[in-house]
Legacy VTK file of the C-alpha trace (Angstrom):
# vtk DataFile Version 3.0
C-alpha trace
ASCII
DATASET POLYDATA
POINTS 255 float
133.161 115.013 108.665
134.654 116.254 105.386
133.886 114.289 102.205
136.851 113.938 99.895
137.126 112.761 96.346
138.830 109.400 95.827
142.614 109.677 95.732
145.461 107.321 94.951
146.660 105.694 98.171
150.234 106.212 97.021
149.915 109.978 97.070
151.050 112.122 99.988
148.534 112.806 102.793
146.110 115.609 101.941
146.737 118.973 103.616
143.967 119.632 106.152
141.300 122.043 104.986
141.207 125.402 106.802
139.437 128.690 106.136
142.724 130.287 105.114
143.404 127.510 102.619
139.871 127.811 101.207
140.227 131.577 100.757
143.665 131.384 99.159
142.408 128.750 96.742
139.486 131.059 95.916
141.934 133.895 95.172
143.915 131.568 92.884
140.737 130.518 91.090
139.667 134.133 90.574
143.151 134.995 89.280
143.085 132.092 86.841
139.552 132.367 85.498
138.005 135.612 86.742
135.718 136.301 89.682
132.687 135.178 87.643
134.107 131.636 87.602
134.166 131.351 91.377
131.628 128.845 92.658
131.506 126.425 95.556
131.635 123.500 93.128
134.722 124.738 91.287
136.408 125.696 94.529
135.770 122.232 95.919
137.242 120.691 92.768
140.346 122.852 93.067
140.839 121.768 96.680
140.009 118.114 95.979
136.982 118.017 98.264
133.229 117.936 97.894
131.627 121.385 97.786
129.648 120.639 100.948
132.916 120.283 102.890
133.611 123.967 102.333
130.681 124.913 104.576
132.659 123.628 107.565
134.938 126.651 107.062
132.872 129.363 105.341
129.222 130.302 105.749
128.423 130.852 102.070
129.780 132.406 98.883
129.406 135.940 100.274
131.646 134.918 103.167
134.225 133.787 100.597
133.981 137.062 98.656
134.485 139.077 101.858
137.380 136.831 102.832
139.281 136.970 99.551
139.260 140.783 99.612
140.867 140.567 103.036
143.490 138.173 101.644
144.258 140.663 98.864
144.492 143.627 101.266
146.855 141.648 103.516
149.358 141.597 100.626
149.713 145.415 100.633
153.041 146.571 102.036
153.032 149.602 104.332
156.033 151.678 105.356
156.828 152.121 109.016
155.718 155.215 110.882
159.253 156.601 110.550
158.665 157.717 106.939
157.309 161.125 105.906
153.519 160.881 105.820
153.211 161.779 102.138
155.942 159.343 101.090
154.351 156.624 103.223
150.858 157.303 101.851
152.104 157.307 98.273
154.094 154.100 98.725
151.207 152.217 100.305
148.883 153.320 97.478
151.421 152.176 94.857
151.937 148.917 96.734
148.168 148.432 96.759
148.093 149.035 93.025
150.785 146.412 92.434
148.661 143.966 94.405
145.531 144.789 92.386
147.380 144.353 89.093
148.049 140.798 90.278
144.360 140.433 91.156
142.528 142.592 88.556
139.111 141.270 89.614
139.470 142.832 93.082
138.603 146.528 92.406
135.067 145.822 91.212
134.517 143.506 94.179
135.839 146.146 96.596
133.607 148.779 95.011
130.561 146.526 95.403
130.735 146.945 99.181
132.077 143.767 100.740
132.096 143.441 104.526
135.495 144.664 105.814
137.623 142.002 107.474
140.524 142.328 109.940
143.149 143.122 107.273
141.001 145.864 105.731
140.242 147.380 109.136
143.943 147.332 110.098
144.853 148.940 106.775
142.412 151.828 107.153
143.158 152.290 110.842
146.867 152.658 110.015
145.982 155.028 107.138
144.000 157.240 109.510
146.843 157.008 112.030
149.331 158.137 109.397
147.319 161.313 108.815
146.663 162.029 112.488
150.318 161.546 113.469
151.338 163.867 110.617
149.376 166.664 112.310
146.038 166.554 110.489
143.089 167.399 112.709
140.259 164.887 113.002
138.187 167.126 110.712
140.927 167.313 108.065
141.645 163.586 108.388
137.974 162.985 107.599
138.178 165.214 104.513
141.505 163.688 103.472
140.339 160.087 103.594
137.323 160.985 101.442
139.524 162.867 98.969
141.975 159.972 98.668
139.090 157.515 98.472
139.718 154.248 96.674
143.218 155.421 95.667
144.326 154.282 99.123
143.535 150.767 97.905
145.245 151.228 94.555
142.441 152.044 92.126
140.239 154.908 91.003
136.463 154.731 90.774
135.911 156.627 87.546
132.895 158.655 86.497
132.127 156.099 83.796
132.630 152.366 84.156
134.491 150.114 81.799
132.933 149.520 78.390
133.483 145.809 77.938
132.132 145.706 74.381
134.916 145.514 71.771
133.561 147.192 68.646
136.649 146.605 66.550
138.673 149.408 64.914
136.449 149.906 61.830
133.159 150.054 63.726
134.754 152.249 66.402
135.955 154.710 63.735
132.450 154.954 62.248
130.961 155.408 65.696
133.371 158.245 66.505
132.647 160.026 63.212
128.936 159.909 63.997
129.591 161.341 67.469
131.942 164.110 66.341
129.356 166.812 65.581
127.254 166.346 68.701
130.016 165.428 71.181
133.202 167.088 69.878
135.203 166.999 73.109
134.409 163.360 73.917
135.455 162.498 70.356
138.651 164.537 70.651
139.613 162.819 73.901
138.794 159.355 72.552
140.974 159.903 69.486
143.944 161.478 71.225
144.226 159.596 74.520
145.311 155.988 74.958
145.854 153.751 77.967
148.670 151.420 78.896
146.881 148.059 78.870
149.416 146.379 81.166
148.847 148.867 84.006
145.137 149.562 83.457
142.486 148.530 85.970
138.782 148.431 85.123
139.382 149.682 81.599
140.201 153.343 82.296
142.705 153.949 85.053
146.313 153.269 83.988
149.413 153.846 86.108
150.129 157.365 84.808
146.577 158.535 85.503
146.550 156.880 88.909
149.801 158.514 90.034
148.767 161.898 88.603
145.560 161.960 90.658
147.256 160.552 93.760
150.078 163.131 93.710
147.663 165.982 93.045
145.602 165.051 96.115
148.596 164.413 98.390
150.253 167.705 97.396
147.018 169.583 98.078
146.574 167.937 101.469
150.181 168.653 102.388
149.703 172.312 101.487
146.662 172.526 103.761
148.540 170.804 106.570
151.545 173.133 106.286
149.536 176.356 106.090
147.192 175.457 108.926
143.998 175.481 106.905
140.958 173.265 107.060
137.552 172.973 105.511
134.812 174.543 107.556
132.239 171.836 108.073
129.243 172.273 105.832
130.567 175.444 104.148
132.547 173.873 101.299
135.476 176.320 101.516
138.885 176.542 103.136
139.271 178.738 106.192
142.214 179.508 108.470
142.225 177.522 111.699
142.917 180.596 113.861
139.638 182.469 113.196
137.715 179.250 113.650
139.338 178.571 117.009
139.275 182.116 118.340
136.208 183.808 116.949
133.984 181.594 114.818
131.660 178.911 116.122
131.008 176.538 113.240
127.574 175.030 112.759
128.748 171.484 112.053
125.417 170.312 110.654
124.734 166.739 109.570
127.584 164.585 108.161
LINES 1 256
255 0 1 2 3 4 5 6 7 8 9 10 11 12 13 14 15 16 17 18 19 20 21 22 23 24 25 26 27 28 29 30 31 32 33 34 35 36 37 38 39 40 41 42 43 44 45 46 47 48 49 50 51 52 53 54 55 56 57 58 59 60 61 62 63 64 65 66 67 68 69 70 71 72 73 74 75 76 77 78 79 80 81 82 83 84 85 86 87 88 89 90 91 92 93 94 95 96 97 98 99 100 101 102 103 104 105 106 107 108 109 110 111 112 113 114 115 116 117 118 119 120 121 122 123 124 125 126 127 128 129 130 131 132 133 134 135 136 137 138 139 140 141 142 143 144 145 146 147 148 149 150 151 152 153 154 155 156 157 158 159 160 161 162 163 164 165 166 167 168 169 170 171 172 173 174 175 176 177 178 179 180 181 182 183 184 185 186 187 188 189 190 191 192 193 194 195 196 197 198 199 200 201 202 203 204 205 206 207 208 209 210 211 212 213 214 215 216 217 218 219 220 221 222 223 224 225 226 227 228 229 230 231 232 233 234 235 236 237 238 239 240 241 242 243 244 245 246 247 248 249 250 251 252 253 254
């Protein structure tokens, strides 16, 4: 039996609590206050129920974190199979990015390795299907999905994470001057390059950078698909399919 907080008898009947309602409220809470603010107590307050009532619908907080990623992924729009594979792949990645800009807490949670739910599994199954139906071999589909990586979900996992410490312009200028002699190219890049704050996720990856990397990868994959080339497993180089099929037995080795 769910425990509810006292309500005015003149108010409308309370909407029944369901797992979907719990997860959508959790997404709203994360959007409003950040993922760090999400707790069973605050979620219960938002829904107007005691925190213990939530356990009738979710196992624990980890179950909520897995579930809200699935809610976010379910918002990604995908083109039908009628579209050109590269257009479809690009559009779904840009759609995913639009979704993540609405939920900027999601990339770090995705990168932390949440358990994939039905929406995530459907998304990646359709992504693999898009490549296979475009003519990519299973081997090349495997390489392609690794090359595209998190871009399929709308974000880039950069070499360096976000630096959340705001030094302020004066301290930052002093810091860069001290770095200049020892790290000239890092200093040069820091001084010359800026990011569009409105389209930046996780501090580094703005829309221009995201689309640049995405298009570079898709163009490269399309070139391999059109010329009938694939990576020889374990050899780290591109080879023609014909010699592999007709005269070369590849030692696949461990994945």
